[in-house]
N, CA, C, O and CB atoms as a CASP TS submission, in Angstrom:
PFRMAT TS
TARGET T0000
AUTHOR 0000-0000-0000
METHOD Language model
MODEL 1
PARENT N/A
ATOM      1  N   MET     1      10.133  23.436 -42.352  1.00  0.00           N
ATOM      2  CA  MET     1       8.731  23.090 -42.232  1.00  0.00           C
ATOM      3  C   MET     1       8.310  22.252 -43.442  1.00  0.00           C
ATOM      4  O   MET     1       8.686  22.542 -44.577  1.00  0.00           O
ATOM      5  CB  MET     1       7.859  24.365 -42.111  1.00  0.00           C
ATOM      6  N   GLU     2       7.536  21.226 -43.178  1.00  0.00           N
ATOM      7  CA  GLU     2       7.087  20.342 -44.250  1.00  0.00           C
ATOM      8  C   GLU     2       6.009  20.993 -45.096  1.00  0.00           C
ATOM      9  O   GLU     2       5.146  21.712 -44.592  1.00  0.00           O
ATOM     10  CB  GLU     2       6.572  19.036 -43.675  1.00  0.00           C
ATOM     11  N   GLU     3       6.078  20.728 -46.376  1.00  0.00           N
ATOM     12  CA  GLU     3       5.066  21.253 -47.292  1.00  0.00           C
ATOM     13  C   GLU     3       3.768  20.485 -47.110  1.00  0.00           C
ATOM     14  O   GLU     3       3.769  19.259 -47.002  1.00  0.00           O
ATOM     15  CB  GLU     3       5.548  21.165 -48.760  1.00  0.00           C
ATOM     16  N   VAL     4       2.664  21.215 -47.076  1.00  0.00           N
ATOM     17  CA  VAL     4       1.354  20.574 -47.008  1.00  0.00           C
ATOM     18  C   VAL     4       0.558  20.964 -48.248  1.00  0.00           C
ATOM     19  O   VAL     4       0.744  22.037 -48.821  1.00  0.00           O
ATOM     20  CB  VAL     4       0.593  20.978 -45.705  1.00  0.00           C
ATOM     21  N   LEU     5      -0.326  20.066 -48.639  1.00  0.00           N
ATOM     22  CA  LEU     5      -1.142  20.258 -49.838  1.00  0.00           C
ATOM     23  C   LEU     5      -2.613  20.316 -49.457  1.00  0.00           C
ATOM     24  O   LEU     5      -3.068  19.579 -48.582  1.00  0.00           O
ATOM     25  CB  LEU     5      -0.893  19.128 -50.862  1.00  0.00           C
ATOM     26  N   SER     6      -3.341  21.186 -50.114  1.00  0.00           N
ATOM     27  CA  SER     6      -4.786  21.262 -49.938  1.00  0.00           C
ATOM     28  C   SER     6      -5.435  20.056 -50.622  1.00  0.00           C
ATOM     29  O   SER     6      -4.770  19.279 -51.307  1.00  0.00           O
ATOM     30  CB  SER     6      -5.350  22.599 -50.512  1.00  0.00           C
ATOM     31  N   VAL     7      -6.728  19.921 -50.425  1.00  0.00           N
ATOM     32  CA  VAL     7      -7.473  18.865 -51.111  1.00  0.00           C
ATOM     33  C   VAL     7      -7.344  19.041 -52.623  1.00  0.00           C
ATOM     34  O   VAL     7      -7.114  18.072 -53.347  1.00  0.00           O
ATOM     35  CB  VAL     7      -8.967  18.877 -50.686  1.00  0.00           C
ATOM     36  N   ALA     8      -7.491  20.272 -53.095  1.00  0.00           N
ATOM     37  CA  ALA     8      -7.411  20.534 -54.539  1.00  0.00           C
ATOM     38  C   ALA     8      -6.029  20.201 -55.093  1.00  0.00           C
ATOM     39  O   ALA     8      -5.919  19.579 -56.149  1.00  0.00           O
ATOM     40  CB  ALA     8      -7.746  22.000 -54.834  1.00  0.00           C
ATOM     41  N   ALA     9      -4.978  20.609 -54.387  1.00  0.00           N
ATOM     42  CA  ALA     9      -3.616  20.333 -54.851  1.00  0.00           C
ATOM     43  C   ALA     9      -3.325  18.837 -54.811  1.00  0.00           C
ATOM     44  O   ALA     9      -2.645  18.311 -55.692  1.00  0.00           O
ATOM     45  CB  ALA     9      -2.589  21.095 -53.996  1.00  0.00           C
ATOM     46  N   THR    10      -3.831  18.160 -53.803  1.00  0.00           N
ATOM     47  CA  THR    10      -3.643  16.708 -53.695  1.00  0.00           C
ATOM     48  C   THR    10      -4.351  16.000 -54.836  1.00  0.00           C
ATOM     49  O   THR    10      -3.799  15.084 -55.444  1.00  0.00           O
ATOM     50  CB  THR    10      -4.164  16.185 -52.340  1.00  0.00           C
ATOM     51  N   ALA    11      -5.571  16.424 -55.127  1.00  0.00           N
ATOM     52  CA  ALA    11      -6.340  15.828 -56.224  1.00  0.00           C
ATOM     53  C   ALA    11      -5.621  16.025 -57.554  1.00  0.00           C
ATOM     54  O   ALA    11      -5.537  15.105 -58.368  1.00  0.00           O
ATOM     55  CB  ALA    11      -7.752  16.439 -56.290  1.00  0.00           C
ATOM     56  N   GLU    12      -5.110  17.223 -57.763  1.00  0.00           N
ATOM     57  CA  GLU    12      -4.391  17.503 -59.005  1.00  0.00           C
ATOM     58  C   GLU    12      -3.140  16.640 -59.115  1.00  0.00           C
ATOM     59  O   GLU    12      -2.868  16.078 -60.176  1.00  0.00           O
ATOM     60  CB  GLU    12      -4.015  18.988 -59.085  1.00  0.00           C
ATOM     61  N   PHE    13      -2.379  16.529 -58.032  1.00  0.00           N
ATOM     62  CA  PHE    13      -1.148  15.733 -58.042  1.00  0.00           C
ATOM     63  C   PHE    13      -1.448  14.256 -58.321  1.00  0.00           C
ATOM     64  O   PHE    13      -0.724  13.602 -59.072  1.00  0.00           O
ATOM     65  CB  PHE    13      -0.407  15.878 -56.698  1.00  0.00           C
ATOM     66  N   LEU    14      -2.517  13.738 -57.712  1.00  0.00           N
ATOM     67  CA  LEU    14      -2.855  12.327 -57.884  1.00  0.00           C
ATOM     68  C   LEU    14      -3.660  12.058 -59.154  1.00  0.00           C
ATOM     69  O   LEU    14      -3.781  10.910 -59.579  1.00  0.00           O
ATOM     70  CB  LEU    14      -3.628  11.839 -56.686  1.00  0.00           C
ATOM     71  N   GLY    15      -4.209  13.107 -59.759  1.00  0.00           N
ATOM     72  CA  GLY    15      -5.015  12.926 -60.962  1.00  0.00           C
ATOM     73  C   GLY    15      -6.391  12.350 -60.665  1.00  0.00           C
ATOM     74  O   GLY    15      -6.936  11.578 -61.453  1.00  0.00           O
ATOM     75  N   ILE    16      -6.949  12.734 -59.518  1.00  0.00           N
ATOM     76  CA  ILE    16      -8.272  12.252 -59.103  1.00  0.00           C
ATOM     77  C   ILE    16      -9.118  13.452 -58.685  1.00  0.00           C
ATOM     78  O   ILE    16      -8.626  14.579 -58.640  1.00  0.00           O
ATOM     79  CB  ILE    16      -8.158  11.212 -57.930  1.00  0.00           C
ATOM     80  N   THR    17     -10.379  13.208 -58.382  1.00  0.00           N
ATOM     81  CA  THR    17     -11.271  14.285 -57.968  1.00  0.00           C
ATOM     82  C   THR    17     -11.056  14.644 -56.500  1.00  0.00           C
ATOM     83  O   THR    17     -10.509  13.862 -55.722  1.00  0.00           O
ATOM     84  CB  THR    17     -12.731  13.889 -58.206  1.00  0.00           C
ATOM     85  N   GLU    18     -11.501  15.848 -56.145  1.00  0.00           N
ATOM     86  CA  GLU    18     -11.426  16.275 -54.752  1.00  0.00           C
ATOM     87  C   GLU    18     -12.292  15.387 -53.867  1.00  0.00           C
ATOM     88  O   GLU    18     -11.927  15.106 -52.726  1.00  0.00           O
ATOM     89  CB  GLU    18     -11.857  17.739 -54.615  1.00  0.00           C
ATOM     90  N   ALA    19     -13.427  14.946 -54.381  1.00  0.00           N
ATOM     91  CA  ALA    19     -14.302  14.057 -53.613  1.00  0.00           C
ATOM     92  C   ALA    19     -13.583  12.749 -53.276  1.00  0.00           C
ATOM     93  O   ALA    19     -13.733  12.209 -52.180  1.00  0.00           O
ATOM     94  CB  ALA    19     -15.599  13.765 -54.398  1.00  0.00           C
ATOM     95  N   ARG    20     -12.812  12.260 -54.222  1.00  0.00           N
ATOM     96  CA  ARG    20     -12.074  11.007 -53.966  1.00  0.00           C
ATOM     97  C   ARG    20     -10.976  11.221 -52.929  1.00  0.00           C
ATOM     98  O   ARG    20     -10.732  10.341 -52.104  1.00  0.00           O
ATOM     99  CB  ARG    20     -11.459  10.462 -55.274  1.00  0.00           C
ATOM    100  N   VAL    21     -10.313  12.368 -52.958  1.00  0.00           N
ATOM    101  CA  VAL    21      -9.298  12.676 -51.947  1.00  0.00           C
ATOM    102  C   VAL    21      -9.942  12.677 -50.558  1.00  0.00           C
ATOM    103  O   VAL    21      -9.403  12.103 -49.612  1.00  0.00           O
ATOM    104  CB  VAL    21      -8.621  14.052 -52.241  1.00  0.00           C
ATOM    105  N   LYS    22     -11.092  13.325 -50.452  1.00  0.00           N
ATOM    106  CA  LYS    22     -11.792  13.373 -49.158  1.00  0.00           C
ATOM    107  C   LYS    22     -12.203  11.979 -48.706  1.00  0.00           C
ATOM    108  O   LYS    22     -12.144  11.662 -47.518  1.00  0.00           O
ATOM    109  CB  LYS    22     -13.032  14.281 -49.247  1.00  0.00           C
ATOM    110  N   ARG    23     -12.617  11.151 -49.649  1.00  0.00           N
ATOM    111  CA  ARG    23     -12.993   9.779 -49.302  1.00  0.00           C
ATOM    112  C   ARG    23     -11.778   8.984 -48.832  1.00  0.00           C
ATOM    113  O   ARG    23     -11.869   8.221 -47.870  1.00  0.00           O
ATOM    114  CB  ARG    23     -13.650   9.080 -50.505  1.00  0.00           C
ATOM    115  N   LEU    24     -10.632   9.160 -49.511  1.00  0.00           N
ATOM    116  CA  LEU    24      -9.407   8.473 -49.079  1.00  0.00           C
ATOM    117  C   LEU    24      -9.030   8.888 -47.660  1.00  0.00           C
ATOM    118  O   LEU    24      -8.578   8.062 -46.867  1.00  0.00           O
ATOM    119  CB  LEU    24      -8.243   8.778 -50.048  1.00  0.00           C
ATOM    120  N   ALA    25      -9.216  10.162 -47.344  1.00  0.00           N
ATOM    121  CA  ALA    25      -8.917  10.647 -45.992  1.00  0.00           C
ATOM    122  C   ALA    25      -9.915  10.067 -44.990  1.00  0.00           C
ATOM    123  O   ALA    25      -9.530   9.620 -43.910  1.00  0.00           O
ATOM    124  CB  ALA    25      -8.948  12.196 -45.947  1.00  0.00           C
ATOM    125  N   ARG    26     -11.177  10.079 -45.351  1.00  0.00           N
ATOM    126  CA  ARG    26     -12.225   9.551 -44.464  1.00  0.00           C
ATOM    127  C   ARG    26     -12.010   8.063 -44.172  1.00  0.00           C
ATOM    128  O   ARG    26     -12.288   7.593 -43.069  1.00  0.00           O
ATOM    129  CB  ARG    26     -13.616   9.766 -45.094  1.00  0.00           C
ATOM    130  N   GLU    27     -11.517   7.336 -45.163  1.00  0.00           N
ATOM    131  CA  GLU    27     -11.284   5.899 -45.014  1.00  0.00           C
ATOM    132  C   GLU    27      -9.891   5.583 -44.483  1.00  0.00           C
ATOM    133  O   GLU    27      -9.476   4.424 -44.442  1.00  0.00           O
ATOM    134  CB  GLU    27     -11.487   5.205 -46.341  1.00  0.00           C
ATOM    135  N   SER    28      -9.170   6.636 -44.074  1.00  0.00           N
ATOM    136  CA  SER    28      -7.818   6.512 -43.501  1.00  0.00           C
ATOM    137  C   SER    28      -6.815   5.886 -44.462  1.00  0.00           C
ATOM    138  O   SER    28      -5.854   5.249 -44.030  1.00  0.00           O
ATOM    139  CB  SER    28      -7.871   5.688 -42.237  1.00  0.00           C
ATOM    140  N   LEU    29      -7.032   6.063 -45.752  1.00  0.00           N
ATOM    141  CA  LEU    29      -6.076   5.589 -46.743  1.00  0.00           C
ATOM    142  C   LEU    29      -5.054   6.669 -47.076  1.00  0.00           C
ATOM    143  O   LEU    29      -3.984   6.388 -47.617  1.00  0.00           O
ATOM    144  CB  LEU    29      -6.802   5.140 -48.010  1.00  0.00           C
ATOM    145  N   LEU    30      -5.404   7.912 -46.743  1.00  0.00           N
ATOM    146  CA  LEU    30      -4.519   9.051 -46.907  1.00  0.00           C
ATOM    147  C   LEU    30      -4.638   9.870 -45.633  1.00  0.00           C
ATOM    148  O   LEU    30      -5.718  10.360 -45.301  1.00  0.00           O
ATOM    149  CB  LEU    30      -4.877   9.902 -48.191  1.00  0.00           C
ATOM    150  N   SER    31      -3.541  10.017 -44.927  1.00  0.00           N
ATOM    151  CA  SER    31      -3.574  10.678 -43.615  1.00  0.00           C
ATOM    152  C   SER    31      -3.578  12.189 -43.739  1.00  0.00           C
ATOM    153  O   SER    31      -2.758  12.779 -44.443  1.00  0.00           O
ATOM    154  CB  SER    31      -2.387  10.242 -42.775  1.00  0.00           C
ATOM    155  N   SER    32      -4.520  12.801 -43.038  1.00  0.00           N
ATOM    156  CA  SER    32      -4.594  14.254 -42.984  1.00  0.00           C
ATOM    157  C   SER    32      -3.571  14.776 -41.985  1.00  0.00           C
ATOM    158  O   SER    32      -3.347  14.171 -40.937  1.00  0.00           O
ATOM    159  CB  SER    32      -6.018  14.723 -42.606  1.00  0.00           C
ATOM    160  N   ALA    33      -2.954  15.905 -42.318  1.00  0.00           N
ATOM    161  CA  ALA    33      -1.931  16.485 -41.452  1.00  0.00           C
ATOM    162  C   ALA    33      -2.516  17.486 -40.465  1.00  0.00           C
ATOM    163  O   ALA    33      -1.796  17.993 -39.605  1.00  0.00           O
ATOM    164  CB  ALA    33      -0.861  17.156 -42.289  1.00  0.00           C
ATOM    165  N   GLY    34      -3.800  17.779 -40.573  1.00  0.00           N
ATOM    166  CA  GLY    34      -4.419  18.755 -39.688  1.00  0.00           C
ATOM    167  C   GLY    34      -5.608  18.169 -38.959  1.00  0.00           C
ATOM    168  O   GLY    34      -5.955  17.000 -39.128  1.00  0.00           O
ATOM    169  N   ASP    35      -6.222  19.008 -38.145  1.00  0.00           N
ATOM    170  CA  ASP    35      -7.376  18.579 -37.359  1.00  0.00           C
ATOM    171  C   ASP    35      -8.715  18.922 -38.004  1.00  0.00           C
ATOM    172  O   ASP    35      -9.760  18.451 -37.556  1.00  0.00           O
ATOM    173  CB  ASP    35      -7.312  19.197 -36.000  1.00  0.00           C
ATOM    174  N   ASP    36      -8.686  19.733 -39.045  1.00  0.00           N
ATOM    175  CA  ASP    36      -9.907  20.192 -39.681  1.00  0.00           C
ATOM    176  C   ASP    36     -10.424  19.141 -40.660  1.00  0.00           C
ATOM    177  O   ASP    36      -9.843  18.941 -41.727  1.00  0.00           O
ATOM    178  CB  ASP    36      -9.670  21.525 -40.399  1.00  0.00           C
ATOM    179  N   LYS    37     -11.503  18.478 -40.299  1.00  0.00           N
ATOM    180  CA  LYS    37     -12.053  17.429 -41.164  1.00  0.00           C
ATOM    181  C   LYS    37     -12.790  18.009 -42.368  1.00  0.00           C
ATOM    182  O   LYS    37     -12.964  17.318 -43.372  1.00  0.00           O
ATOM    183  CB  LYS    37     -12.996  16.533 -40.367  1.00  0.00           C
ATOM    184  N   GLU    38     -13.225  19.267 -42.286  1.00  0.00           N
ATOM    185  CA  GLU    38     -13.914  19.918 -43.404  1.00  0.00           C
ATOM    186  C   GLU    38     -12.936  20.353 -44.488  1.00  0.00           C
ATOM    187  O   GLU    38     -13.249  20.263 -45.675  1.00  0.00           O
ATOM    188  CB  GLU    38     -14.707  21.124 -42.906  1.00  0.00           C
ATOM    189  N   GLN    39     -11.757  20.824 -44.094  1.00  0.00           N
ATOM    190  CA  GLN    39     -10.733  21.289 -45.035  1.00  0.00           C
ATOM    191  C   GLN    39      -9.397  20.633 -44.686  1.00  0.00           C
ATOM    192  O   GLN    39      -8.489  21.309 -44.203  1.00  0.00           O
ATOM    193  CB  GLN    39     -10.608  22.848 -45.004  1.00  0.00           C
ATOM    194  N   PRO    40      -9.266  19.327 -44.924  1.00  0.00           N
ATOM    195  CA  PRO    40      -8.022  18.651 -44.557  1.00  0.00           C
ATOM    196  C   PRO    40      -6.846  19.108 -45.419  1.00  0.00           C
ATOM    197  O   PRO    40      -7.025  19.566 -46.548  1.00  0.00           O
ATOM    198  CB  PRO    40      -8.193  17.142 -44.676  1.00  0.00           C
ATOM    199  N   VAL    41      -5.671  18.976 -44.876  1.00  0.00           N
ATOM    200  CA  VAL    41      -4.430  19.198 -45.617  1.00  0.00           C
ATOM    201  C   VAL    41      -3.582  17.949 -45.456  1.00  0.00           C
ATOM    202  O   VAL    41      -3.739  17.193 -44.497  1.00  0.00           O
ATOM    203  CB  VAL    41      -3.666  20.482 -45.114  1.00  0.00           C
ATOM    204  N   PHE    42      -2.685  17.744 -46.403  1.00  0.00           N
ATOM    205  CA  PHE    42      -1.899  16.521 -46.432  1.00  0.00           C
ATOM    206  C   PHE    42      -0.428  16.850 -46.606  1.00  0.00           C
ATOM    207  O   PHE    42      -0.077  17.734 -47.387  1.00  0.00           O
ATOM    208  CB  PHE    42      -2.378  15.595 -47.554  1.00  0.00           C
ATOM    209  N   LYS    43       0.435  16.147 -45.887  1.00  0.00           N
ATOM    210  CA  LYS    43       1.871  16.321 -46.063  1.00  0.00           C
ATOM    211  C   LYS    43       2.244  15.823 -47.457  1.00  0.00           C
ATOM    212  O   LYS    43       1.830  14.740 -47.869  1.00  0.00           O
ATOM    213  CB  LYS    43       2.677  15.562 -44.955  1.00  0.00           C
ATOM    214  N   SER    44       3.022  16.618 -48.171  1.00  0.00           N
ATOM    215  CA  SER    44       3.381  16.250 -49.541  1.00  0.00           C
ATOM    216  C   SER    44       4.106  14.913 -49.584  1.00  0.00           C
ATOM    217  O   SER    44       3.916  14.138 -50.521  1.00  0.00           O
ATOM    218  CB  SER    44       4.251  17.333 -50.171  1.00  0.00           C
ATOM    219  N   VAL    45       4.930  14.636 -48.589  1.00  0.00           N
ATOM    220  CA  VAL    45       5.657  13.360 -48.560  1.00  0.00           C
ATOM    221  C   VAL    45       4.684  12.184 -48.441  1.00  0.00           C
ATOM    222  O   VAL    45       4.912  11.134 -49.042  1.00  0.00           O
ATOM    223  CB  VAL    45       6.664  13.337 -47.386  1.00  0.00           C
ATOM    224  N   ASP    46       3.602  12.350 -47.671  1.00  0.00           N
ATOM    225  CA  ASP    46       2.604  11.283 -47.542  1.00  0.00           C
ATOM    226  C   ASP    46       1.835  11.080 -48.837  1.00  0.00           C
ATOM    227  O   ASP    46       1.517   9.948 -49.204  1.00  0.00           O
ATOM    228  CB  ASP    46       1.634  11.597 -46.408  1.00  0.00           C
ATOM    229  N   VAL    47       1.534  12.172 -49.531  1.00  0.00           N
ATOM    230  CA  VAL    47       0.815  12.081 -50.806  1.00  0.00           C
ATOM    231  C   VAL    47       1.684  11.376 -51.844  1.00  0.00           C
ATOM    232  O   VAL    47       1.198  10.525 -52.589  1.00  0.00           O
ATOM    233  CB  VAL    47       0.405  13.492 -51.310  1.00  0.00           C
ATOM    234  N   LYS    48       2.959  11.725 -51.893  1.00  0.00           N
ATOM    235  CA  LYS    48       3.886  11.070 -52.825  1.00  0.00           C
ATOM    236  C   LYS    48       4.001   9.577 -52.514  1.00  0.00           C
ATOM    237  O   LYS    48       4.004   8.743 -53.420  1.00  0.00           O
ATOM    238  CB  LYS    48       5.280  11.736 -52.760  1.00  0.00           C
ATOM    239  N   ARG    49       4.096   9.251 -51.230  1.00  0.00           N
ATOM    240  CA  ARG    49       4.201   7.853 -50.814  1.00  0.00           C
ATOM    241  C   ARG    49       2.940   7.083 -51.205  1.00  0.00           C
ATOM    242  O   ARG    49       3.029   5.954 -51.688  1.00  0.00           O
ATOM    243  CB  ARG    49       4.438   7.756 -49.293  1.00  0.00           C
ATOM    244  N   TYR    50       1.768   7.687 -50.999  1.00  0.00           N
ATOM    245  CA  TYR    50       0.514   7.047 -51.386  1.00  0.00           C
ATOM    246  C   TYR    50       0.485   6.793 -52.893  1.00  0.00           C
ATOM    247  O   TYR    50       0.098   5.711 -53.336  1.00  0.00           O
ATOM    248  CB  TYR    50      -0.688   7.917 -50.966  1.00  0.00           C
ATOM    249  N   LYS    51       0.892   7.781 -53.673  1.00  0.00           N
ATOM    250  CA  LYS    51       0.871   7.635 -55.136  1.00  0.00           C
ATOM    251  C   LYS    51       1.782   6.492 -55.574  1.00  0.00           C
ATOM    252  O   LYS    51       1.402   5.684 -56.421  1.00  0.00           O
ATOM    253  CB  LYS    51       1.303   8.952 -55.822  1.00  0.00           C
ATOM    254  N   GLU    52       2.982   6.424 -55.001  1.00  0.00           N
ATOM    255  CA  GLU    52       3.919   5.357 -55.358  1.00  0.00           C
ATOM    256  C   GLU    52       3.332   3.984 -55.018  1.00  0.00           C
ATOM    257  O   GLU    52       3.420   3.054 -55.819  1.00  0.00           O
ATOM    258  CB  GLU    52       5.267   5.557 -54.631  1.00  0.00           C
ATOM    259  N   LEU    53       2.749   3.862 -53.858  1.00  0.00           N
ATOM    260  CA  LEU    53       2.161   2.584 -53.436  1.00  0.00           C
ATOM    261  C   LEU    53       0.980   2.214 -54.339  1.00  0.00           C
ATOM    262  O   LEU    53       0.877   1.075 -54.795  1.00  0.00           O
ATOM    263  CB  LEU    53       1.702   2.658 -51.955  1.00  0.00           C
ATOM    264  N   ALA    54       0.100   3.169 -54.591  1.00  0.00           N
ATOM    265  CA  ALA    54      -1.066   2.908 -55.422  1.00  0.00           C
ATOM    266  C   ALA    54      -0.658   2.484 -56.826  1.00  0.00           C
ATOM    267  O   ALA    54      -1.269   1.583 -57.402  1.00  0.00           O
ATOM    268  CB  ALA    54      -1.957   4.141 -55.487  1.00  0.00           C
ATOM    269  N   GLU    55       0.359   3.116 -57.376  1.00  0.00           N
ATOM    270  CA  GLU    55       0.817   2.744 -58.717  1.00  0.00           C
ATOM    271  C   GLU    55       1.414   1.346 -58.739  1.00  0.00           C
ATOM    272  O   GLU    55       1.260   0.618 -59.720  1.00  0.00           O
ATOM    273  CB  GLU    55       1.842   3.750 -59.224  1.00  0.00           C
ATOM    274  N   ARG    56       2.101   0.962 -57.654  1.00  0.00           N
ATOM    275  CA  ARG    56       2.673  -0.389 -57.599  1.00  0.00           C
ATOM    276  C   ARG    56       1.627  -1.477 -57.525  1.00  0.00           C
ATOM    277  O   ARG    56       1.836  -2.584 -58.021  1.00  0.00           O
ATOM    278  CB  ARG    56       3.586  -0.510 -56.422  1.00  0.00           C
ATOM    279  N   ILE    57       0.477  -1.160 -56.895  1.00  0.00           N
ATOM    280  CA  ILE    57      -0.539  -2.206 -56.740  1.00  0.00           C
ATOM    281  C   ILE    57      -1.649  -2.126 -57.791  1.00  0.00           C
ATOM    282  O   ILE    57      -2.683  -2.783 -57.668  1.00  0.00           O
ATOM    283  CB  ILE    57      -1.148  -2.122 -55.359  1.00  0.00           C
ATOM    284  N   GLY    58      -1.423  -1.321 -58.813  1.00  0.00           N
ATOM    285  CA  GLY    58      -2.363  -1.348 -59.922  1.00  0.00           C
ATOM    286  C   GLY    58      -3.084  -0.052 -60.246  1.00  0.00           C
ATOM    287  O   GLY    58      -4.013  -0.064 -61.054  1.00  0.00           O
ATOM    288  N   GLY    59      -2.706   1.025 -59.668  1.00  0.00           N
ATOM    289  CA  GLY    59      -3.314   2.303 -60.037  1.00  0.00           C
ATOM    290  C   GLY    59      -4.042   2.964 -58.889  1.00  0.00           C
ATOM    291  O   GLY    59      -4.344   2.347 -57.868  1.00  0.00           O
ATOM    292  N   ILE    60      -4.308   4.223 -59.089  1.00  0.00           N
ATOM    293  CA  ILE    60      -4.929   5.021 -58.024  1.00  0.00           C
ATOM    294  C   ILE    60      -6.409   4.871 -58.049  1.00  0.00           C
ATOM    295  O   ILE    60      -7.104   5.469 -57.227  1.00  0.00           O
ATOM    296  CB  ILE    60      -4.562   6.483 -58.148  1.00  0.00           C
TER
END
């Protein structure tokens, strides 16, 4: 089973606020792995991929 991260864990991993994580999800820049829009969760592999891409293009 794939590891999923909460909004708080995703924010901590990316070094950003929880509000920014929610905004990234709302803007479809970070894909949520669940159906709950109030408490989204994210696949760890997707979060890592987003971080790598963001760092390559100039930061998160």
